[in-house]
N, C-alpha and C positions, 0 to 999 in steps of 0.2 A: 699199678698206678700210685703206690704208696709214696713214691718220691716226688709226686706233683702236689701243688697247693690245693687247698680245699675247693676253691671255685673250679679248678680244672678237673678234679676228680668228680665233682657234682655233674659236670657235663659229659665226661667221657667214660667213667667207670661202668662196665657192663654194656656199653653202647657201641659195639662193633658194627660197622656198616654191613648191610645185607650182602653176603658173598655172591649171590646169583645176579642181583640187579644193580648193586652198588648204591642202593637207597641209603642215604645218610642216617635216616631214622629207622631202626629195626622194626619190622612189621609186628602187628598184633597177632599172636597165634590164637585165634578165636576158634579153638577146637577142643572137644571134650575127651578125645582119645587119640592114640597114635598107632599106626600100622607097625607090626612087629616083623622082623626078618626071621621068621620061624618062632616057635614057642620059646619065650624068654629072650628073644633077640631084640632087645630094646634099642632104638636108634638114639644115640647120645643120652641114654638113660631114661628116656621118656616113655611112659606106658599109658597112664590115665591121669587126667588133670588134677585130681585131688592129691595125687602123689607129686606131681611136678608139671610145670608148664614153662616153655622157653621165655615167655614175656615176664612171668613171675620170677624166674631165675635171674633175668637181667636186672630186675629191681632189687633182688636180694644181694646181688653183687655190688650194686650201687650203694645200698644201705650200709653194707659192711665196710666199704671203702670210706664212706663219710665219717663213720664212727671209729675207724681204726680197729675194727673187729676182725675175728677170724672167719665169721659167717653170719648170715642173717636169715630170718624167716619172715615172710609176709603173710598177713592175715586179713580177714574180712573186716575187722574193726580193731580198735585199740583194746577193748575189753576182751575180744576173742584172743588176742595176743597174750594178755595178762592171764586169762584162764588157762591157756595151754601151758604157759610157763609154770603157773602155780600147781596145776595138776601133774605136770611132768616132774617137778622137783620135790613136791611135798607128799607126805604120807600121813595117815591118821595119827594124831598125837603130836605132830610138829607144831611149832610156834613161830609166829611172824610178828615183828615189831614194825609198826606204822607210825608215821609222823602225825601230829595233831592238826595238820591242815591238808590232809591227803584228799585227793579227788574223791567225790562222793561215790562214784561208780566203783572205784577200787575198794573202798570201805564196804559197800554193799556186797560186792563179790566175795570178800573174805568173811564178813560177819553174818551174812544171810545165806549165800549159796554154798560156801565151803565149810561153814561152822558145823552143820549137821554131819559132815563127813569126818569131823574130829580135828579140824584145824583151829588152833587157838590164836588169838590176836591181842596184842597190848598196844595201846596208844601212848606215845611218848613225845615230848618236845625234843625233836632231834637236834636242836641247837645246844642242848644240855648233855654234855658227854657223861656226866655222872648219872643222869637219869637213864641213859642208854645202858650203861654198865649195870645199873640196878635192875633193869628189865630183862637182861640176858638170862637165859636158862640153858641147861644142858641140851634141851630139845629145840632151842631157837635155831631155825634153819635159815631164815631170811630177815634182813633189815631192808625195808622198802623205803626208798628216798624219793621225794619230789623236791627239786630245787631249780628255779624258783617254784614255789608251791602255788596251788590253785585253791582259792582265789586271793589269798592274803600275801602272796609274793614273799614268803619266808625263804631265807637262804640258809642252806646247810653246807658245812664244810665236808665235801665228799671224801677227801683223803683221810680226814680225821675219823670219820665213821668207818671207813674201810679198815683202818688200823684196829679199832675196837672190835669190829665184827670178826675179822680174821683171827684175832687173838682169842675170841670166844667160840671159834669153830663155825661161825655163820658166814653167809655170803651176802653181798650187797647188790641189790637191783635198783637202778636209777631210772625213774620216769623222766625222760629228757624232752618231753613234748613242748613245754613252754620255751625252753632255751633253743632247742634244735641243735644239731651238730655244728651248725654255722657259728654258734656262740660258745658251746660247751661240749667237751668230749670226755664223759665220765670214765670210760675204759682206760684212758690215759692217766687218770687219777687213781686207778686201782680197782674200780668197780668191776664186778664179775659179769653183769649183764645190763643191757639198756633196753627199755621198752619205749615205744612211741605210739601215739595216735597219729598215724600218717595223714589222717583226715585234715590235720591242722597245718602247721607251717610247711611240712614236707610236700603235701599236695598243693596247698597254698591258694587255691582258687574256689573253695567251697563247692566243689563239684564231684568229690569222690570220697568214699568211706574206706578206711583201712587202718591197719595196725602192724607193728613189727616188733620182733625181738632180735637184738644184736648181741653176739657172744664175744666175750673177751678172749676165750680160747675154746677148745673143742670139748671140754669136760661135760658140758650140759647140753650140747647140741642134740644128741640122739634122743634123749627122753622127751625133749620139747618137740622135735621133729616127729616122733611117733605120735604124740598127741595131735599134732597138726594133721597127720595122715589119717589117724583112727577116727577123729571127731569131725574133721573136714571143713573147719571154718577158714578156708583159704581165700585170698584175694582173687577175684576174677581177672581174666586177661586184660579187659578194657580198663578196669580199676588200677591194675598194676601199671599199665601203660600211661594212664593219666597221672599217676603218682610220679613216675619217672620223668614225665614232661615237666611237672611242677618243680621237681628237685633241681632241674637244670638252671633255674633262676633263683634258687634259694639264697645264695650268698648276697646277691644284689637286693633282693626283696627284704631280707632281714636287716640289712643296713638301713634301709628307709623306714621300716617298722620301728627300729630302735631310735633313730633320729627323731621321728615324729613323737614317739612315746616320751622321750626325754623332754621335748619341748612342752608337751601337755602337762607332764608331771611338774615341771618348774612353774608353769602358769598356775596350776591348781594349788601348789604349795603356798602361793601368796594370797589366796582368797579365803575369807572368813567362812564361806559356805561349806568348806571342807575341813573337818576336824583332823583327818588323817589322810595322807596320800601314801599309798602302798606302792612304792616303786624303788627297786634296788639301785637305780642310777642316781638317786638323791643321796647326798652326803649324810643326811639325817637318818637314813634307813639303817636299822641295826645290823643288817647284813651287808652293808655297802662294801666294806673292805674285803670280805670274803668273796663277794661276787666279782669285785674288780680283779681279784687274784686268780679265780678259777674260770672266769668267763672272759670273752673278748668283746663283749658288749652287754647291754642290760635288757634287751628284748623289747617286744612290742606290747606286752601286757601290763596293765596297771589297774588298781582298784582305788576307789574313792569312798570315804566314809563321810556322809553328809551331816553337818552339825545339827540340822533341824530334825533329824531322826528318820525313822522308817517311812513315814508318810511322804516326806520330801524325797527320799531315795526312790521310792516307787514312781512318784510323779516325774522325777528327773529322768528315769529310765524310759518313761513313756513320752517324753517331750522333745527328744532329739530328732533330727531329720536326716542328716548325713550319717550319723551313727544309727544303724538300724537295730531294732530290738529283736534279738535272736540268740539262741544258744550257739555253741561252738566258738571257734577262734582261729586265728592264724591265716585267714584269707586276706586277699588284697583290699577288700572293703572293710570299713570300720564297723564294729558291732558293739552294742551295749547290752548288758544283762543284769538281772537282779538275782544274784546267786541263791539267796535263801529260799526262793520259790521257783527257781529255774534249775540251773545246773547242780545245785547242792540241796535240793528238796529232800533227798533221801537221808540226809544227816540232820534234819531239823529235830530238835529235842534231844540231841546227843552232845557229847563233849566236842564234837567237830562242827557244831552248828555255826554258820556264818552270821556275823552281826547283821541285824535287819536294816541297818542304815548304810549298808555297803552296796555299791554298784561296781560292776567289773567292765573294763573297757578292753576290747581287742582293737588296738590302734592299727588302722590300715595304712596304705601308702598313698592316700590322697594328699592334696596340698594341705599342709598342716595349718595354714591360715584359715582354711575353710572348716577344719575340724575344731579349732579353738572357737571360731565364731559360732559354730553350731552348739557347742557346750555353753557358751555365754548366753545365747538366746534361750536355751533350755532353762538356765538359772533364772533369767528374767521372767520367763513364762510361769514358773512355779512360785515365784515371789509375789505375783499379782494377787 
């Protein structure tokens, strides 16, 4: 399918009609094991569903096609995917460089779960090439990139970091959850692996949990696949099928997410109630030019820093009606969150702490006039 456009691959990759019935949508293989034709005689390679499942395989084919990768693995959650990748590729004494606006769960995984295992981590502003070079060590194995980042929407030049990392003997992993492959394809910019919380834009309907690792080539596939098999945090057949269904509308959904977020960012940029609007689609954003170069759109995520401070931010997050107060992101419905006490509570009191006057918006695909009206009424309510 590599010769087809993104939207076509999203619909057709891994989605061959059922050969027996002609069903246009492949069935869900809701089975835990597979009959063998004699001992070791696996039919099409399937034995036990921790090792492989046809529905999961179809999703993995689809994910690899979207990112332009050689292969993909699907997991029960985004953090399960990250854990398998890190345990598969790292050994005690290895070193990882993280951005200073990394997702709190990734930070916790490396600094709390894996640190006792002997993994060391350095936090760096990944926009600063000299800082990255200074942080590199002979034992640096991975530079972990989020762009756009969560929740301050920092933009990192992927190709520039790849050049630095590879020169220093490290590999680059890009968390592409915020952009999705509809807007950004890091493997094409030289990254070695991509990770996703497929719960977010790929699933797209707030009804499934999942994660993925996509490989630029086959070098790292087997050690991560072994972790998936040995530890077992695989996506269930129904979850894989729901993710596949969501991916088929990814291109059109992300266009609307991006259009709505751009309109809200421009509206917010003109209001005194917000001291900062974090959205790479604004020309004033420090990463705007880089984002415009390596992305095909600016996405549906934005954050707002309220001028009146933390109390106003909390009240604002609790005063919207169309925007629902909830964690997660990337669904068709709009969500609002207060990162310092919700998604990023695990990094409070650290160098990664989110400013307490910041709210995060996952802009859905509702009518943008209703979304802006909702934000306006929330501002009016907290001003009383």
